C-alpha positions as CSV (number, residue, x, y, z in Angstrom):
1,M,-12.4,2.2,-8.5
2,S,-12.3,-0.4,-6.0
3,R,-13.3,0.2,-2.4
4,E,-12.2,-3.0,-1.1
5,A,-9.4,-3.2,1.6
6,P,-6.1,-4.6,0.3
7,A,-5.5,-8.2,0.9
8,E,-3.1,-8.9,3.8
9,R,0.3,-10.0,2.7
10,A,2.3,-12.8,4.2
11,D,5.1,-11.5,6.5
12,P,8.3,-12.5,4.9
13,E,9.9,-12.9,8.5
14,D,7.2,-15.4,9.4
15,L,7.9,-17.4,6.3
16,I,11.6,-17.3,6.9
17,E,11.0,-18.7,10.4
18,R,9.1,-21.5,9.0
19,I,11.8,-22.2,6.4
20,R,14.4,-22.2,9.1
21,Y,12.7,-24.6,11.3
22,I,12.5,-26.9,8.4
23,V,16.2,-26.3,7.4
24,G,17.0,-26.8,11.0
25,S,15.3,-30.3,11.1
26,A,17.0,-31.3,8.0
27,A,20.4,-33.2,8.1
28,L,22.6,-30.4,6.7
29,D,26.3,-29.9,7.5
30,C,27.1,-26.6,9.3
31,D,28.5,-24.7,6.1
32,C,25.5,-25.5,4.1
33,R,23.1,-24.5,6.9
34,S,25.0,-21.3,7.4
35,R,24.9,-20.5,3.8
36,V,21.0,-21.2,3.7
37,N,20.6,-18.8,6.7
38,E,22.6,-16.1,5.0
39,A,20.5,-16.5,1.8
40,L,17.3,-16.3,4.0
41,E,18.6,-13.0,5.5
42,R,19.3,-11.6,2.2
43,F,15.6,-12.5,1.2
44,V,14.1,-10.9,4.2
45,K,16.2,-7.6,3.5
46,M,14.9,-7.6,-0.2
47,E,11.4,-8.3,0.7
48,R,11.3,-5.5,3.3
49,Q,12.8,-3.2,0.6
50,R,10.1,-4.3,-1.9
51,E,7.2,-3.9,0.6
52,T,8.5,-0.4,1.5
53,R,8.6,0.6,-2.1
54,R,5.1,-0.8,-2.7
55,H,3.7,1.4,0.1
56,L,5.5,4.5,-1.0
57,L,4.4,4.0,-4.6
58,S,0.8,3.2,-3.6
59,S,0.6,6.4,-1.4
60,R,1.9,8.3,-4.4
61,Q,-0.7,6.9,-6.6
62,H,-3.4,8.0,-4.1
63,R,-1.9,11.6,-4.1
64,A,-2.2,11.6,-7.9
65,A,-5.8,10.5,-7.9
66,I,-6.6,13.2,-5.3
67,A,-4.9,15.8,-7.4
68,A,-6.9,14.8,-10.5
69,L,-10.2,14.6,-8.4
70,V,-9.6,18.2,-7.3
71,E,-9.2,19.4,-10.7
72,L,-12.6,17.9,-11.6
73,L,-14.0,19.9,-8.6
74,A,-13.1,23.0,-10.3
75,E,-16.5,22.7,-11.9
76,L,-17.9,23.6,-8.5
77,E,-16.9,27.2,-9.2
78,E,-18.8,27.4,-12.5
79,I,-22.2,26.4,-11.3
80,G,-24.7,28.3,-9.1
81,W,-27.2,27.5,-6.6
82,Q,-29.9,28.0,-9.4
83,E,-28.3,25.1,-11.4
84,M,-31.3,23.4,-13.2
85,D,-29.5,20.0,-13.3
86,R,-29.6,19.0,-9.6
87,T,-27.6,15.8,-10.4
88,V,-24.5,17.8,-10.7
89,F,-24.4,18.3,-6.9
90,S,-24.6,14.6,-6.3
91,E,-21.6,14.0,-8.9
92,L,-19.6,16.7,-7.0
93,A,-20.4,15.1,-3.7
94,H,-19.1,11.8,-5.0
95,L,-15.9,13.4,-6.0
96,F,-15.4,14.6,-2.4
97,E,-16.2,11.1,-1.1
98,D,-13.6,9.7,-3.6
99,I,-11.1,12.1,-2.3
100,A,-11.7,11.2,1.1
101,Q,-11.3,7.4,0.3
102,H,-8.0,8.0,-1.4
103,A,-6.8,10.1,1.4
104,Q,-7.6,7.4,3.9
105,S,-5.9,4.7,1.7
106,G,-2.8,6.9,1.2
107,A,-2.5,7.5,4.9
108,Q,-2.9,3.8,5.7
109,E,-0.1,3.1,3.2
110,L,2.1,5.7,4.9
111,R,1.3,4.2,8.3
112,Q,2.4,0.7,6.9
113,L,5.7,2.5,6.0
114,E,6.2,3.8,9.3
115,K,5.9,0.1,10.7
116,T,8.6,-1.3,8.4
117,V,12.2,-1.7,9.5
118,A,14.5,0.9,7.7
119,P,17.0,-0.8,5.2
């Protein structure tokens, strides 16, 4: 399980503005320029939808991971304070830490969703 932060993704709107600048400086007729701009707008819309789906899917994957880890924690009910193998407590503690990490990552994905423009 990776604990690295996700790589920052390029903002499609920034890319589009750079492309528009290049297209704007090219010697294109008005009809061609407007068609390029329309295509760029469609691209931005599709890219926003893709990013929204990606954030939602990622948050669902974190929820599923948390559910699986909670099931593993059921072992906590089966052990007592007199457990001879003390490493079991450390292993269970790691499960709690993994749950916390997944919860943090899932929340971050949902906050990213909150920042996106609705389709």
